Residue frames as a rotation matrix with the C-alpha (Angstrom) as fourth column:
MET 1
-0.482 -0.560 -0.674 -70.97
0.869 -0.207 -0.449 -63.68
0.112 -0.802 0.586 -74.06
THR 2
0.645 0.763 -0.052 -72.89
0.759 -0.631 0.159 -60.82
0.089 -0.142 -0.986 -72.47
GLY 3
0.435 -0.458 0.775 -71.62
0.033 -0.852 -0.522 -57.27
0.900 0.252 -0.356 -72.26
SER 4
0.737 -0.131 0.663 -71.17
-0.667 -0.298 0.682 -57.57
0.109 -0.945 -0.307 -68.51
GLN 5
0.821 -0.458 0.341 -69.20
0.306 0.858 0.413 -60.81
-0.481 -0.235 0.845 -68.91
SER 6
0.493 -0.639 0.590 -67.03
0.711 -0.094 -0.697 -59.25
0.501 0.763 0.408 -71.61
GLY 7
0.509 -0.266 0.818 -66.40
-0.358 -0.930 -0.080 -56.21
0.782 -0.252 -0.569 -69.43
ALA 8
0.850 -0.173 0.497 -65.51
-0.447 0.262 0.855 -58.33
-0.278 -0.950 0.145 -66.42
GLN 9
0.710 -0.603 0.364 -63.12
0.657 0.754 -0.034 -60.41
-0.254 0.263 0.931 -68.48
ALA 10
0.404 -0.551 0.730 -61.50
0.434 -0.587 -0.683 -57.32
0.805 0.593 0.002 -69.93
GLY 11
0.667 -0.117 0.736 -61.22
-0.592 -0.684 0.427 -55.83
0.453 -0.720 -0.525 -66.46
ALA 12
0.871 -0.343 0.351 -59.58
-0.023 0.686 0.727 -58.96
-0.490 -0.641 0.590 -65.14
GLN 13
0.527 -0.693 0.492 -57.13
0.838 0.328 -0.436 -59.01
0.141 0.642 0.754 -68.04
SER 14
0.448 -0.321 0.834 -56.37
0.015 -0.931 -0.366 -55.33
0.894 0.176 -0.412 -67.54
GLY 15
0.806 -0.108 0.582 -55.79
-0.591 -0.195 0.782 -55.89
0.029 -0.975 -0.221 -63.82
ALA 16
0.784 -0.533 0.317 -53.52
0.421 0.833 0.359 -58.83
-0.456 -0.148 0.878 -64.52
GLN 17
0.414 -0.636 0.651 -51.52
0.714 -0.217 -0.666 -56.80
0.565 0.741 0.364 -67.03
ALA 18
0.558 -0.169 0.812 -51.22
-0.392 -0.917 0.079 -53.92
0.731 -0.363 -0.578 -64.58
GLY 19
0.878 -0.220 0.425 -50.08
-0.331 0.361 0.872 -56.32
-0.345 -0.906 0.244 -61.88
ALA 20
0.645 -0.662 0.382 -47.52
0.747 0.652 -0.132 -57.87
-0.162 0.370 0.915 -64.22
GLN 21
0.401 -0.483 0.779 -46.20
0.345 -0.707 -0.617 -54.45
0.849 0.516 -0.117 -65.18
SER 22
0.657 -0.135 0.742 -45.90
-0.648 -0.605 0.463 -53.31
0.386 -0.785 -0.485 -61.57
GLY 23
0.878 -0.337 0.340 -44.27
0.040 0.759 0.650 -56.59
-0.477 -0.557 0.680 -60.64
ALA 24
0.549 -0.696 0.462 -41.73
0.783 0.235 -0.576 -56.26
0.292 0.678 0.675 -63.45
GLN 25
0.406 -0.365 0.838 -40.85
-0.141 -0.931 -0.337 -52.78
0.903 0.019 -0.430 -62.25
ALA 26
0.652 -0.140 0.745 -40.19
-0.757 -0.068 0.650 -54.28
-0.040 -0.988 -0.150 -58.82
GLY 27
-0.386 -0.921 -0.059 -37.84
-0.922 0.382 0.064 -56.92
-0.036 0.079 -0.996 -60.21
ALA 28
0.384 0.576 0.722 -40.32
-0.476 0.793 -0.380 -59.76
-0.792 -0.197 0.578 -60.64
PRO 29
-0.662 -0.676 0.325 -38.90
-0.095 0.505 0.858 -62.52
-0.744 0.537 -0.398 -62.86
ALA 30
-0.337 0.517 -0.787 -40.26
-0.941 -0.158 0.300 -63.00
0.031 0.842 0.539 -66.35
GLY 31
-0.676 0.119 -0.728 -42.46
-0.183 0.929 0.321 -66.01
0.714 0.350 -0.606 -67.00
ASP 32
0.314 0.888 -0.335 -44.90
0.080 0.327 0.942 -67.95
0.946 -0.323 0.032 -64.88
MET 33
-0.785 -0.464 0.410 -45.05
-0.372 -0.175 -0.911 -67.31
0.494 -0.869 -0.035 -61.14
HIS 34
-0.515 0.614 -0.599 -47.06
0.817 0.562 -0.126 -68.82
0.259 -0.554 -0.791 -58.34
PRO 35
0.319 0.740 0.592 -49.97
0.475 -0.665 0.576 -66.52
0.820 0.097 -0.564 -57.43
ILE 36
0.815 -0.062 -0.577 -48.48
0.543 -0.268 0.796 -65.88
-0.204 -0.961 -0.185 -53.97
GLU 37
-0.233 -0.971 -0.050 -45.14
0.818 -0.223 0.530 -64.90
-0.526 0.083 0.846 -55.48
ARG 38
-0.376 0.169 0.911 -46.87
0.720 -0.566 0.402 -62.65
0.584 0.807 0.091 -58.02
ARG 39
0.697 0.708 0.117 -48.89
0.447 -0.555 0.701 -60.95
0.561 -0.437 -0.703 -55.29
SER 40
0.466 -0.617 -0.634 -45.73
0.725 -0.145 0.674 -60.45
-0.507 -0.774 0.380 -53.22
PHE 41
-0.597 -0.735 0.322 -44.07
0.782 -0.441 0.441 -58.58
-0.182 0.515 0.838 -56.06
GLU 42
0.001 0.672 0.741 -47.19
0.581 -0.603 0.546 -56.48
0.814 0.430 -0.391 -56.60
ILE 43
0.873 0.263 -0.410 -47.10
0.485 -0.382 0.786 -55.44
0.050 -0.886 -0.462 -52.94
LEU 44
-0.009 -0.966 -0.257 -43.38
0.818 -0.155 0.554 -54.78
-0.576 -0.205 0.791 -53.24
ALA 45
-0.519 -0.178 0.836 -44.04
0.771 -0.520 0.368 -52.53
0.369 0.836 0.407 -56.24
SER 46
0.486 0.787 0.382 -46.60
0.475 -0.604 0.640 -50.55
0.734 -0.130 -0.667 -54.24
ARG 47
0.891 -0.142 -0.432 -44.05
0.389 -0.254 0.885 -49.85
-0.235 -0.957 -0.171 -51.51
VAL 48
0.074 -0.924 -0.375 -40.81
0.018 -0.375 0.927 -49.15
-0.997 -0.076 -0.011 -53.33
ASP 49
0.925 0.213 -0.315 -39.93
-0.268 -0.220 -0.938 -47.91
-0.269 0.952 -0.147 -56.82
LEU 50
0.106 -0.910 0.401 -37.12
0.170 0.414 0.894 -49.89
-0.980 -0.026 0.199 -58.46
SER 51
0.800 0.366 0.475 -37.92
0.477 0.091 -0.874 -48.74
-0.363 0.926 -0.102 -61.99
GLU 52
0.827 -0.522 -0.208 -34.85
-0.561 -0.780 -0.276 -46.49
-0.018 0.345 -0.939 -62.20
LEU 53
0.103 -0.812 0.574 -32.47
-0.440 0.481 0.758 -49.40
-0.892 -0.331 -0.308 -61.63
THR 54
-0.392 -0.304 -0.868 -30.87
-0.915 0.227 0.334 -51.17
0.096 0.925 -0.368 -64.57
ALA 55
0.347 0.759 -0.552 -32.50
-0.721 0.592 0.360 -54.43
0.600 0.273 0.752 -65.56
GLY 56
0.039 -0.387 -0.921 -30.15
0.229 0.901 -0.368 -56.94
0.973 -0.197 0.124 -63.95
VAL 57
-0.917 -0.366 0.156 -29.66
-0.026 -0.336 -0.942 -54.92
0.397 -0.868 0.299 -60.78
ARG 58
-0.294 0.895 0.336 -33.43
-0.931 -0.347 0.110 -54.56
0.215 -0.281 0.936 -60.45
GLN 59
0.381 0.418 -0.825 -33.86
-0.303 0.899 0.316 -58.34
0.874 0.130 0.469 -60.64
VAL 60
-0.394 -0.621 -0.678 -31.38
0.472 0.496 -0.729 -58.90
0.789 -0.607 0.098 -57.82
VAL 61
-0.936 0.041 0.348 -32.64
-0.285 -0.670 -0.686 -56.10
0.205 -0.742 0.639 -55.59
GLY 62
-0.069 0.998 0.004 -36.26
-0.897 -0.064 0.437 -57.10
0.436 0.027 0.899 -56.12
ARG 63
0.286 0.138 -0.948 -35.56
0.016 0.989 0.148 -60.73
0.958 -0.057 0.281 -55.28
VAL 64
-0.716 -0.588 -0.376 -33.67
0.405 0.089 -0.910 -59.83
0.569 -0.804 0.175 -52.10
VAL 65
-0.761 0.508 0.404 -36.46
-0.641 -0.683 -0.350 -57.52
0.098 -0.525 0.845 -50.92
HIS 66
0.217 0.863 -0.456 -39.04
-0.721 0.457 0.521 -60.20
0.658 0.216 0.721 -51.80
ALA 67
0.021 -0.280 -0.960 -37.08
0.247 0.932 -0.266 -62.89
0.969 -0.231 0.088 -49.93
THR 68
-0.758 -0.467 -0.456 -36.61
0.548 -0.076 -0.833 -60.82
0.354 -0.881 0.313 -46.78
ALA 69
0.399 0.911 0.101 -39.66
0.799 -0.400 0.450 -58.51
0.450 -0.099 -0.888 -46.76
ASP 70
0.170 -0.462 -0.870 -37.13
0.678 -0.585 0.444 -55.82
-0.715 -0.666 0.214 -45.89
ILE 71
0.883 0.267 0.386 -37.57
0.467 -0.579 -0.668 -52.69
0.045 0.770 -0.636 -48.00
GLY 72
0.694 -0.657 -0.296 -34.29
-0.305 -0.640 0.705 -51.34
-0.652 -0.399 -0.645 -46.63
PHE 73
-0.067 -0.747 0.662 -32.37
0.472 0.561 0.680 -53.56
-0.879 0.358 0.315 -49.03
ALA 74
0.661 0.376 0.649 -33.74
0.745 -0.231 -0.626 -51.48
-0.086 0.897 -0.433 -51.91
THR 75
0.894 -0.338 0.294 -31.34
-0.253 -0.923 -0.291 -48.70
0.369 0.186 -0.910 -50.95
SER 76
0.556 -0.711 0.431 -28.61
-0.626 -0.018 0.779 -50.54
-0.547 -0.703 -0.455 -49.02
LEU 77
0.624 -0.342 0.703 -27.57
0.508 0.861 -0.033 -53.10
-0.593 0.378 0.711 -51.64
VAL 78
0.270 -0.651 -0.710 -24.39
-0.660 -0.662 0.356 -52.26
-0.701 0.373 -0.608 -53.55
LEU 79
-0.105 -0.289 0.952 -23.99
0.505 0.809 0.301 -53.86
-0.857 0.512 0.061 -56.98
ASP 80
-0.135 0.064 -0.989 -23.75
-0.727 -0.685 0.055 -53.05
-0.673 0.726 0.139 -60.67
GLU 81
0.789 0.513 -0.338 -24.43
-0.592 0.489 -0.641 -54.74
-0.163 0.706 0.689 -63.99
ALA 82
-0.023 -0.870 -0.492 -20.84
-0.771 0.329 -0.545 -56.00
0.636 0.367 -0.679 -64.16
ALA 83
-0.723 -0.193 0.664 -21.42
-0.640 0.549 -0.538 -58.00
-0.261 -0.813 -0.520 -60.98
VAL 84
0.305 0.910 0.280 -24.75
-0.575 0.411 -0.708 -59.30
-0.759 0.055 0.649 -62.31
ASP 85
0.656 -0.091 -0.749 -23.13
-0.705 0.283 -0.651 -60.34
0.271 0.955 0.121 -65.59
ALA 86
-0.455 -0.889 -0.051 -20.26
-0.777 0.424 -0.465 -62.05
0.435 -0.172 -0.884 -63.78
GLY 87
-0.524 0.312 0.793 -22.68
-0.578 0.553 -0.600 -64.02
-0.626 -0.773 -0.109 -61.64
THR 88
0.583 0.812 -0.028 -24.97
-0.550 0.370 -0.749 -65.06
-0.598 0.452 0.662 -64.46
ARG 89
0.366 -0.532 -0.763 -22.03
-0.780 0.271 -0.563 -66.13
0.507 0.802 -0.316 -66.63
ALA 90
-0.672 -0.654 0.347 -20.57
-0.732 0.518 -0.442 -68.18
0.110 -0.551 -0.827 -63.79
LEU 91
-0.252 0.659 0.709 -23.86
-0.450 0.569 -0.689 -69.95
-0.857 -0.492 0.153 -63.10
ALA 92
0.708 0.477 -0.520 -24.55
-0.663 0.198 -0.722 -70.51
-0.241 0.856 0.457 -66.79
GLY 93
0.100 -0.779 -0.619 -21.15
-0.694 0.391 -0.604 -72.24
0.713 0.490 -0.502 -66.88
ASP 94
0.729 0.326 -0.602 -22.06
0.114 0.809 0.576 -74.49
0.675 -0.488 0.553 -63.91
ALA 95
-0.259 -0.850 0.460 -19.66
-0.396 -0.340 -0.853 -72.83
0.881 -0.403 -0.248 -61.49
VAL 96
-0.260 0.071 -0.963 -19.28
0.804 0.568 -0.176 -74.26
0.534 -0.820 -0.205 -58.02
VAL 97
0.302 0.414 0.859 -21.09
-0.221 -0.846 0.485 -72.14
0.927 -0.336 -0.164 -55.43
VAL 98
-0.527 -0.589 -0.612 -19.12
0.526 0.339 -0.780 -71.92
0.667 -0.733 0.132 -52.19
CYS 99
0.436 0.798 0.416 -21.36
-0.008 -0.458 0.889 -71.17
0.900 -0.391 -0.193 -49.17
ASP 100
-0.517 -0.666 0.537 -20.34
-0.512 -0.262 -0.818 -70.07
0.686 -0.698 -0.205 -45.69
ALA 101
-0.622 0.386 0.681 -23.21
-0.639 0.253 -0.727 -71.87
-0.453 -0.887 0.089 -43.96
GLU 102
-0.885 0.340 0.318 -25.49
0.418 0.881 0.222 -74.84
-0.205 0.330 -0.922 -44.49
MET 103
0.025 0.928 -0.372 -28.50
0.412 -0.349 -0.842 -72.49
-0.911 -0.132 -0.391 -44.32
VAL 104
-0.029 -0.120 -0.992 -27.17
-0.720 -0.686 0.104 -70.74
-0.693 0.717 -0.066 -47.40
ARG 105
-0.916 -0.372 -0.148 -26.43
-0.373 0.658 0.655 -73.98
-0.147 0.655 -0.741 -49.22
ALA 106
-0.617 0.737 0.275 -29.94
0.578 0.662 -0.477 -75.28
-0.534 -0.136 -0.835 -48.47
GLY 107
0.223 0.762 -0.608 -31.48
0.101 -0.638 -0.763 -72.20
-0.970 0.109 -0.219 -50.08
LEU 108
-0.137 -0.385 -0.913 -29.73
-0.850 -0.428 0.308 -72.70
-0.509 0.818 -0.268 -53.42
GLY 109
0.217 0.328 0.919 -31.50
0.083 0.932 -0.352 -75.63
-0.973 0.152 0.175 -55.02
GLY 110
0.915 0.191 0.356 -30.48
0.328 0.162 -0.931 -76.63
-0.236 0.968 0.085 -58.51
LEU 111
0.643 -0.765 0.033 -26.92
-0.626 -0.550 -0.553 -75.34
0.441 0.335 -0.833 -58.12
ASP 112
0.351 -0.639 -0.684 -23.65
0.496 0.747 -0.443 -77.08
0.794 -0.184 0.580 -57.29
ALA 113
0.444 -0.071 0.893 -23.63
-0.578 -0.785 0.225 -75.45
0.685 -0.616 -0.390 -53.86
ARG 114
0.238 -0.483 -0.843 -21.08
0.555 0.780 -0.290 -76.61
0.797 -0.399 0.453 -51.30
CYS 115
0.680 -0.082 0.729 -20.34
-0.599 -0.636 0.487 -75.77
0.423 -0.767 -0.481 -47.67
PHE 116
0.124 -0.783 -0.610 -17.07
0.059 0.619 -0.783 -76.91
0.991 0.061 0.123 -46.10
LEU 117
0.204 -0.004 0.979 -17.79
-0.887 -0.424 0.183 -76.29
0.414 -0.906 -0.090 -42.41
GLY 118
0.928 0.264 0.264 -17.83
-0.356 0.839 0.412 -80.02
-0.113 -0.476 0.872 -41.78
ALA 119
0.700 -0.703 -0.127 -14.27
0.415 0.545 -0.729 -80.38
0.581 0.457 0.673 -43.04
VAL 120
-0.294 -0.836 0.463 -12.60
0.098 -0.508 -0.856 -78.06
0.951 -0.206 0.231 -40.52
GLU 121
0.344 0.323 -0.881 -12.41
0.922 0.061 0.383 -77.12
0.178 -0.944 -0.277 -36.86
ALA 122
0.904 -0.029 0.427 -11.97
-0.088 -0.989 0.118 -73.75
0.419 -0.144 -0.896 -35.20
GLY 123
-0.078 -0.997 -0.027 -8.54
0.074 0.021 -0.997 -72.77
0.994 -0.079 0.072 -33.93
PRO 124
-0.478 -0.186 -0.858 -7.54
0.825 0.241 -0.512 -72.51
0.302 -0.952 0.038 -30.27
GLY 125
-0.692 0.264 -0.672 -9.92
0.337 -0.705 -0.624 -70.29
-0.638 -0.658 0.400 -28.36
GLY 126
0.323 0.931 0.172 -12.25
0.538 -0.031 -0.842 -70.17
-0.779 0.364 -0.511 -31.35
PHE 127
0.796 -0.108 -0.596 -9.90
-0.466 -0.737 -0.489 -68.31
-0.386 0.667 -0.637 -33.72
PRO 128
-0.854 0.408 -0.321 -9.60
-0.503 -0.497 0.707 -68.67
0.129 0.766 0.630 -36.61
THR 129
-0.083 0.920 0.384 -13.30
-0.742 0.200 -0.640 -69.48
-0.665 -0.338 0.666 -36.66
ARG 130
-0.248 0.100 0.964 -14.65
0.401 0.916 0.008 -72.56
-0.882 0.388 -0.267 -38.42
SER 131
0.781 0.621 0.062 -16.23
0.333 -0.331 -0.883 -70.24
-0.528 0.711 -0.465 -40.98
ALA 132
0.539 -0.666 -0.516 -12.89
-0.758 -0.650 0.047 -68.63
-0.367 0.366 -0.855 -41.79
ARG 133
-0.454 -0.758 0.468 -11.09
-0.482 0.651 0.587 -71.95
-0.749 0.041 -0.661 -41.99
ALA 134
0.129 0.586 0.800 -13.85
0.483 0.667 -0.567 -73.40
-0.866 0.459 -0.197 -44.17
MET 135
0.930 0.194 -0.313 -13.37
-0.138 -0.605 -0.784 -70.58
-0.342 0.772 -0.536 -46.68
ARG 136
0.049 -0.977 -0.210 -9.64
-0.913 -0.129 0.387 -71.21
-0.405 0.172 -0.898 -46.77
HIS 137
-0.426 -0.100 0.899 -10.37
0.021 0.993 0.120 -74.88
-0.905 0.070 -0.420 -47.35
ALA 138
0.606 0.734 0.307 -12.77
0.394 0.057 -0.917 -73.93
-0.691 0.677 -0.255 -50.15
ALA 139
0.704 -0.397 -0.590 -10.14
-0.637 -0.721 -0.275 -71.69
-0.316 0.569 -0.759 -51.74
ASP 140
-0.391 -0.858 0.334 -7.66
-0.605 0.513 0.609 -74.58
-0.694 0.037 -0.719 -51.76
ARG 141
-0.304 0.358 0.883 -10.20
0.448 0.872 -0.199 -76.74
-0.840 0.335 -0.426 -53.59
HIS 142
0.402 0.552 0.730 -11.63
0.914 -0.190 -0.359 -74.09
-0.060 0.812 -0.581 -55.93
PRO 143
-0.313 -0.674 -0.669 -9.05
0.678 -0.652 0.339 -71.32
-0.665 -0.348 0.661 -56.32
THR 144
-0.916 -0.002 -0.401 -10.58
-0.247 -0.785 0.569 -69.78
-0.316 0.620 0.718 -59.44
GLY 145
-0.801 0.560 -0.212 -14.05
-0.234 0.033 0.972 -69.34
0.551 0.828 0.104 -60.90
ALA 146
-0.550 0.643 -0.533 -16.26
0.820 0.537 -0.197 -70.19
0.159 -0.545 -0.823 -57.93
LEU 147
-0.062 0.595 0.801 -19.23
-0.098 -0.803 0.588 -68.06
0.993 -0.042 0.108 -56.93
VAL 148
-0.776 -0.328 -0.539 -18.74
0.490 0.225 -0.842 -67.31
0.397 -0.918 -0.014 -53.24
VAL 149
0.111 0.894 0.434 -21.79
-0.020 -0.434 0.901 -66.63
0.994 -0.109 -0.030 -51.07
VAL 150
-0.843 -0.339 -0.418 -21.49
0.427 0.050 -0.903 -65.36
0.327 -0.939 0.103 -47.49
GLY 151
-0.093 0.908 0.409 -24.84
-0.085 -0.417 0.905 -64.96
0.992 0.050 0.116 -45.78
CYS 152
0.779 0.370 -0.507 -23.96
0.408 0.315 0.857 -65.56
0.476 -0.874 0.094 -42.16
ALA 153
0.604 -0.596 -0.529 -20.41
0.703 0.086 0.706 -65.16
-0.375 -0.799 0.470 -40.83
PRO 154
0.934 -0.319 -0.164 -18.37
-0.353 -0.898 -0.262 -61.96
-0.064 0.302 -0.951 -41.15
THR 155
0.162 -0.939 0.304 -15.21
-0.522 0.180 0.834 -63.95
-0.837 -0.293 -0.461 -40.42
ALA 156
0.207 -0.028 0.978 -15.87
0.658 0.744 -0.118 -66.02
-0.724 0.668 0.172 -43.53
LEU 157
0.913 0.164 0.373 -16.01
0.393 -0.597 -0.699 -62.88
0.108 0.785 -0.609 -45.64
GLU 158
0.687 -0.726 -0.033 -12.85
-0.626 -0.615 0.479 -61.54
-0.368 -0.309 -0.877 -44.00
ALA 159
0.023 -0.682 0.731 -11.06
0.025 0.732 0.681 -64.77
-0.999 0.003 0.034 -44.91
VAL 160
0.522 0.234 0.820 -12.25
0.792 0.225 -0.568 -64.52
-0.317 0.946 -0.068 -48.51
ILE 161
0.987 -0.139 0.076 -10.93
-0.103 -0.929 -0.357 -60.96
0.120 0.344 -0.931 -48.74
ASP 162
0.384 -0.897 0.219 -7.57
-0.524 -0.017 0.852 -61.95
-0.761 -0.441 -0.476 -47.22
LEU 163
-0.007 -0.357 0.934 -7.21
0.472 0.823 0.318 -64.66
-0.882 0.443 0.162 -49.84
MET 164
0.775 0.331 0.538 -8.31
0.629 -0.338 -0.700 -62.36
-0.050 0.881 -0.470 -52.67
GLU 165
0.902 -0.430 -0.047 -5.80
-0.428 -0.902 0.055 -59.70
-0.066 -0.029 -0.997 -51.66
ALA 166
0.128 -0.878 0.462 -3.07
-0.391 0.384 0.837 -62.33
-0.911 -0.288 -0.294 -51.40
GLY 167
-0.119 -0.120 -0.986 -3.84
-0.991 -0.049 0.125 -63.43
-0.063 0.992 -0.113 -54.94
SER 168
-0.942 -0.305 0.137 -4.57
-0.309 0.951 -0.012 -67.03
-0.126 -0.054 -0.991 -53.94
PHE 169
-0.390 0.889 0.242 -8.35
0.671 0.454 -0.586 -66.92
-0.631 -0.066 -0.773 -54.43
ARG 170
-0.906 0.105 -0.410 -10.06
-0.335 -0.770 0.543 -65.50
-0.259 0.630 0.732 -57.49
PRO 171
-0.348 0.863 0.367 -13.82
0.497 0.502 -0.708 -66.12
-0.795 -0.064 -0.604 -57.42
ALA 172
-0.526 0.306 0.793 -16.06
0.769 -0.228 0.598 -65.22
0.364 0.924 -0.115 -60.32
LEU 173
-0.020 0.577 0.816 -18.21
-0.212 -0.800 0.561 -63.20
0.977 -0.162 0.138 -57.90
VAL 174
-0.856 -0.132 -0.500 -18.45
0.455 0.269 -0.849 -62.65
0.247 -0.954 -0.170 -54.16
VAL 175
0.154 0.915 0.372 -21.91
0.041 -0.383 0.923 -62.17
0.987 -0.127 -0.096 -52.67
GLY 176
-0.737 -0.545 -0.400 -21.07
0.449 0.047 -0.892 -60.74
0.505 -0.837 0.210 -49.27
LEU 177
-0.047 0.815 0.577 -24.17
-0.407 -0.543 0.734 -60.33
0.912 -0.201 0.358 -47.11
PRO 178
-0.546 -0.155 -0.823 -23.18
0.610 0.600 -0.517 -61.48
0.574 -0.785 -0.233 -43.61
VAL 179
0.372 0.785 0.495 -25.35
0.007 -0.536 0.844 -60.34
0.928 -0.311 -0.205 -40.71
GLY 180
0.360 -0.133 -0.923 -24.66
0.881 0.375 0.289 -59.27
0.308 -0.917 0.253 -37.16
PHE 181
0.999 0.043 0.012 -23.53
0.033 -0.900 0.434 -56.57
0.030 -0.433 -0.901 -34.77
VAL 182
0.412 -0.910 0.055 -19.90
-0.217 -0.039 0.975 -57.73
-0.885 -0.413 -0.214 -34.71
GLY 183
-0.474 -0.871 0.125 -17.93
-0.031 0.159 0.987 -57.29
-0.880 0.464 -0.102 -37.88
ALA 184
0.087 0.549 0.831 -20.67
0.812 0.444 -0.378 -57.59
-0.577 0.708 -0.408 -40.50
ALA 185
0.940 0.305 -0.155 -20.81
0.181 -0.828 -0.530 -53.96
-0.290 0.470 -0.834 -41.62
GLU 186
0.354 -0.890 -0.288 -17.04
-0.609 -0.453 0.651 -53.62
-0.710 -0.055 -0.702 -41.46
SER 187
-0.340 -0.486 0.805 -16.40
0.242 0.782 0.574 -56.77
-0.909 0.390 -0.149 -43.50
LYS 188
0.425 0.583 0.692 -18.69
0.830 0.053 -0.555 -55.48
-0.360 0.811 -0.461 -46.24
VAL 189
0.865 -0.262 -0.428 -16.88
-0.315 -0.948 -0.055 -52.12
-0.391 0.183 -0.902 -46.35
ARG 190
-0.109 -0.980 0.166 -13.65
-0.481 0.198 0.854 -54.05
-0.870 0.014 -0.493 -46.75
LEU 191
-0.058 0.159 0.986 -15.17
0.655 0.751 -0.083 -56.19
-0.754 0.640 -0.148 -49.51
ARG 192
0.884 0.446 0.141 -16.12
0.401 -0.568 -0.719 -53.12
-0.241 0.692 -0.681 -51.51
ARG 193
0.558 -0.763 -0.327 -12.60
-0.672 -0.646 0.362 -51.73
-0.487 0.017 -0.873 -51.17
ALA 194
-0.308 -0.688 0.657 -11.06
-0.141 0.716 0.684 -55.06
-0.941 0.118 -0.318 -52.13
ALA 195
0.350 0.509 0.786 -13.35
0.724 0.386 -0.572 -55.35
-0.595 0.769 -0.234 -55.14
GLN 196
0.966 -0.028 -0.257 -12.16
-0.151 -0.869 -0.471 -51.93
-0.210 0.494 -0.844 -56.29
SER 197
0.247 -0.967 -0.060 -8.49
-0.800 -0.239 0.551 -52.73
-0.547 -0.089 -0.832 -55.82
THR 198
-0.495 -0.455 0.740 -8.58
-0.088 0.873 0.479 -56.25
-0.864 0.172 -0.473 -57.30
GLY 199
-0.630 0.335 -0.701 -11.24
-0.777 -0.253 0.577 -55.75
0.016 0.907 0.420 -59.96
LEU 200
-0.927 0.328 -0.181 -13.20
0.320 0.945 0.074 -58.77
0.195 0.011 -0.981 -58.72
PRO 201
-0.346 0.876 0.335 -17.00
-0.270 -0.436 0.859 -58.37
0.898 0.207 0.388 -58.92
ALA 202
-0.918 0.067 -0.391 -18.95
0.388 0.356 -0.850 -58.22
0.082 -0.932 -0.353 -55.67
ILE 203
0.013 0.937 0.348 -22.45
0.044 -0.348 0.936 -57.77
0.999 0.003 -0.046 -54.30
SER 204
-0.744 -0.229 -0.628 -22.85
0.624 0.099 -0.775 -56.40
0.240 -0.968 0.070 -50.78
ASN 205
0.429 0.819 0.380 -24.96
0.535 -0.569 0.624 -54.07
0.728 -0.065 -0.683 -48.70
VAL 206
-0.465 -0.539 0.702 -24.33
-0.198 -0.710 -0.676 -51.23
0.863 -0.454 0.223 -46.31
GLY 207
0.074 0.489 0.869 -24.87
-0.926 -0.290 0.242 -51.95
0.370 -0.823 0.431 -42.64
GLU 208
-0.625 -0.336 0.704 -25.31
-0.705 0.630 -0.326 -54.80
-0.334 -0.700 -0.631 -40.18
ARG 209
0.387 0.864 0.322 -28.28
-0.563 0.498 -0.660 -56.43
-0.730 0.074 0.679 -41.89
GLY 210
-0.478 -0.466 -0.745 -27.85
-0.860 0.419 0.290 -59.39
0.177 0.779 -0.601 -44.20
GLY 211
-0.103 0.397 0.912 -28.46
-0.624 0.689 -0.370 -63.08
-0.775 -0.607 0.176 -43.68
SER 212
-0.732 -0.236 0.639 -29.01
0.176 0.841 0.512 -66.32
-0.658 0.487 -0.574 -45.53
ALA 213
0.266 0.901 0.342 -32.38
0.690 0.069 -0.720 -65.27
-0.673 0.427 -0.604 -47.01
ALA 214
0.679 -0.068 -0.731 -30.84
-0.358 -0.900 -0.249 -62.12
-0.641 0.430 -0.636 -48.50
ALA 215
-0.377 -0.917 -0.127 -27.79
-0.630 0.154 0.761 -63.96
-0.678 0.367 -0.637 -49.83
CYS 216
-0.579 0.237 0.780 -29.89
0.484 0.870 0.095 -66.74
-0.656 0.432 -0.619 -51.35
GLY 217
0.546 0.819 -0.179 -32.27
0.372 -0.428 -0.824 -64.17
-0.751 0.383 -0.538 -52.82
ALA 218
0.295 -0.525 -0.798 -29.40
-0.704 -0.684 0.189 -62.51
-0.645 0.507 -0.572 -54.67
VAL 219
-0.738 -0.659 0.143 -28.00
-0.414 0.610 0.676 -65.77
-0.533 0.440 -0.723 -56.01
ASN 220
-0.309 0.696 0.648 -31.41
0.608 0.668 -0.429 -67.16
-0.732 0.261 -0.630 -56.97
ALA 221
0.650 0.455 -0.608 -32.05
-0.128 -0.723 -0.679 -63.99
-0.749 0.519 -0.412 -58.98
LEU 222
-0.175 -0.805 -0.567 -28.77
-0.867 -0.146 0.476 -64.58
-0.467 0.575 -0.672 -60.82
LYS 223
-0.745 -0.071 0.663 -29.76
0.073 0.980 0.187 -68.21
-0.662 0.188 -0.725 -61.37
ARG 224
0.293 0.933 0.207 -33.08
0.455 0.054 -0.889 -67.23
-0.841 0.355 -0.409 -62.95
MET 225
0.599 -0.119 -0.792 -31.31
-0.589 -0.735 -0.335 -64.82
-0.542 0.668 -0.510 -65.30
ALA 226
-0.495 -0.868 -0.030 -28.67
-0.699 0.378 0.607 -67.43
-0.515 0.322 -0.794 -66.17
MET 227
-0.526 0.358 0.772 -31.41
0.342 0.920 -0.193 -69.88
-0.778 0.163 -0.606 -67.18
ARG 228
0.523 0.793 -0.312 -33.08
0.049 -0.394 -0.918 -67.47
-0.851 0.465 -0.245 -69.62
PRO 229
0.578 -0.300 0.759 -32.28
0.811 0.112 -0.574 -67.00
0.087 0.948 0.308 -73.29
GLU 230
-0.421 -0.880 -0.217 -29.31
0.890 -0.448 0.089 -64.69
-0.176 -0.156 0.972 -73.74
GLY 231
-0.915 -0.054 0.399 -30.16
0.169 -0.951 0.258 -61.04
0.365 0.303 0.880 -73.29
LEU 232
0.014 0.995 0.102 -33.64
0.131 -0.103 0.986 -61.61
0.991 -0.001 -0.131 -71.81
ARG 233
-0.883 -0.237 -0.405 -34.17
0.429 -0.059 -0.901 -59.95
0.190 -0.970 0.154 -68.44
């Protein structure tokens, strides 16, 4: 091997290590990644610093930002390590994942993800909405231990909170990231208050933004952590 070849190889290894380090600081998952995914996390790391976040929170925030290409989630997401731990424990125990929309369910491969919209109809004049009724149907079927994911409909999240406050629904974790100009921000404020009063773990964000990509990003981050050896993040 020539000196120039050795230097090039060392430079490549150094660059790869630097990229891996920057990616890890941006919440990149440990282990092998597709080159496109790796490059995405390197770009993410160049645009936002997540290094001050705790390990599990950083994984979730980084995955949501990666999934949406929306840097705003780096500061608008609201979660803590207790919520991360609750989610990873639930998924490690094969919990049912209740989804408010088929788009959310489709983004959660490898999990027992279920959406009950097809089992219900909206009420007269559209209220209660199908999304709200589907969550009530889900609560009847899975009253305890489910991981609830709302990535579309604020009315679904409102129904979940009503049931939580009534004591008839106790999920392992609620990921509340509905999107929209009507009710989304308000439902997430209410979720945070309900989580405080009931002690149930929750992940949400501040504002009108959200959506299925963000919700799936959060849950897929939890899934990756649940699949790792205990304590490795």
